[in-house]
N, C-alpha and C positions, 0 to 999 in steps of 0.2 A: 559461420554465420546460422543464427537460427532461424528456421523455415516456420514463419509466422502461418501461413497457409495450413500446413499442417497441424499446428497450434488451434489454430481456431477451430478445425475441423472436427480435433479430438475435444473441445471441449462441447462444440456441438451435440457428439454423438454420446459423450456421458450426459447430458443436461437431458437429452433426449430420452435415458435410461431412468429419471428422476422425476417423475412429474407430479410426484405430490410433494416432497420438501427434498433438500437437497443435502445429504452427505457431504461434509465439506470435507474429511478426510479423504473421500474420493478424488477430491481435485488435487492434491498433494503434490503428486508428480507434475503435473501442469505448472502449478505454482513453483516447481522447485525448476524447472526448465526455462520458465521465464526470469526468474532469479539469476540462474547461469547466464543469460545473455546480460543482464542489468550488470552482474558481476563483473561478465568480460569488457563492458564498459567503462564503469566508474569504481568498482570495488567496493565493498562493503564488511561490516562485522557483526550489522543485525541488519536485517530485513523483515519486515512484516509486511501484509496488505490488510486493508480495515476497508469495509462498509460502512456506508452510513444508512444508518435505519431510517425507514420512509418519513418518520416524523420528526427527522432531527434532531431529538434529544442525545444522541449517543452513537460511538461507531462502535463496530463489530470485528475482533479481529479473525481473519479465515483461512491467514499463512503466517508463520515466523519460522524461521531458521535455527530460532532459540525457544523452542516451545515451552521450556524448561523455566525461561526467565520472562517471558510475553506470550501465555499460554493461547492453545486456539478457544475461540468465540468468548472470551474474554470480552468486557465493554470496559469505554471509558467512555465520560461526559462531552457533550461538543461544546466547547466554547467559543461563542463569536468574541472574536479577536481581529486583531493584525493576520494572524494567519489563516482564519477562516476567512476573513475577505478576501485573501490571495489566492487560496490554494480552492476553495469552495465556491467561492462567490464569483471572483473574474477565473477559475479554472486555469491557475499559472502557477508552475512550480515555486518551492519554497525552499531557501538553503540559508541556515546557519553554521557560522565558522568555529562558533565557540561555545563553553559551557555557558559561562557569562550571558555571551545572546540567547541561549536558550532558558535560562531562569525566569523568564518574567512570561515565557511562552507556552511553558512544555510542564503541567503538573511532576512529572514524574522525571523531572530534570536529575534529580540527587540517586537515583536507580540509575540513569543512563551514566553519570560521572561515576557511579561507584564499579560499573562495567569497564571502566575508564574509553567512554566514548565520549567525544564531543561535539562533532560536526552531525548537521543531520540536512537531508536533501528529502522534499514530501512532493511526490507528484502526481496531480488529479487524473482520474480514473475516470473518463467522461464518456457517455452513451448520449445521443440525439441531445447533443449540446445541456446536458446537465451532467454535474460533477457527482458520482454515485460513492465515490470511497477515493483512498491515496495507497499509493506503494510510499512506504516510509524508508529511508537508508540512512546506516546509523553508522560511524567510523570515528576515529579520533582527531581531535581538532585539527581545526585547517586542512582536513582531507579531502575535499571538494571543492579547491578554489579554481581548478580549469576544469568545467566542466561541459559539455554541448546538448543543451537539451531538448533539441530536436529529437535524435537518433534518440534518446534513453525514453522523452515520452510515447514515441513510435513503439519500444518496445515492452513499455507497459502495459498498452492498450489492449493487448488480448482478454487481459483479464473482465474488462467491461462485461461481458456475456454472465460470466460467472458470477459478478456483480449484480447484476439486474438479478438473474433468476434467483440469487438469495433473496436478495429485498422482497421479490413476489409470492416466492415460496415458505421463506422461513421468518419474515417478520411479518406476520398477520393475528 
C-alpha cells in the first residue's frame, strides 16, 4: 500500500521549490506513484489528471500515462452537463460502462473507442469543499462494474495540492 503521508510531504517539498510557476514535469513521478496505487485498486489502460482553470472555461491535463495520445497541458473545454453536475457540482465519482454511454457525454468518445477503451471513471479532486479537477480512468468496456469508490477517492486526493498550486501560479 502506498504511503500517502510521504507523498503529501514530497508534494509540499516540491511546491516549496517552485514559488513562481509550477513546472508540471517535476511532478510526474508523484502522479505516477498515485497512479500506481489507483491501478492496484481498479486497473486502467489510460489515466489522466486534469485541473479546472479557475474561470471554469476549460480543463488542463497535468498527467497522462499515454502522453502521446493525451498530451500534457493540453486543454479541453468545460461543458456543463450531467457529467459536470455530478463530478464538479456534487463532487461525486462518475462511471460509464460502454462507449455507447460515452457518446453523448465525452466529445472525444471516438478517439477513446479507437484506442480500444469503452468504460470510464472520473474522480473529483477536492480541497476546501471545492472540486479543483479530476482523475480520469479508462479501460475496456464494462471493466469498472465492481468499484469501491471510497478508497479510490482517498487515493486520488493527494493530487489536490498540486492542482491548487497550478491553478494559483499557472492560470493567471
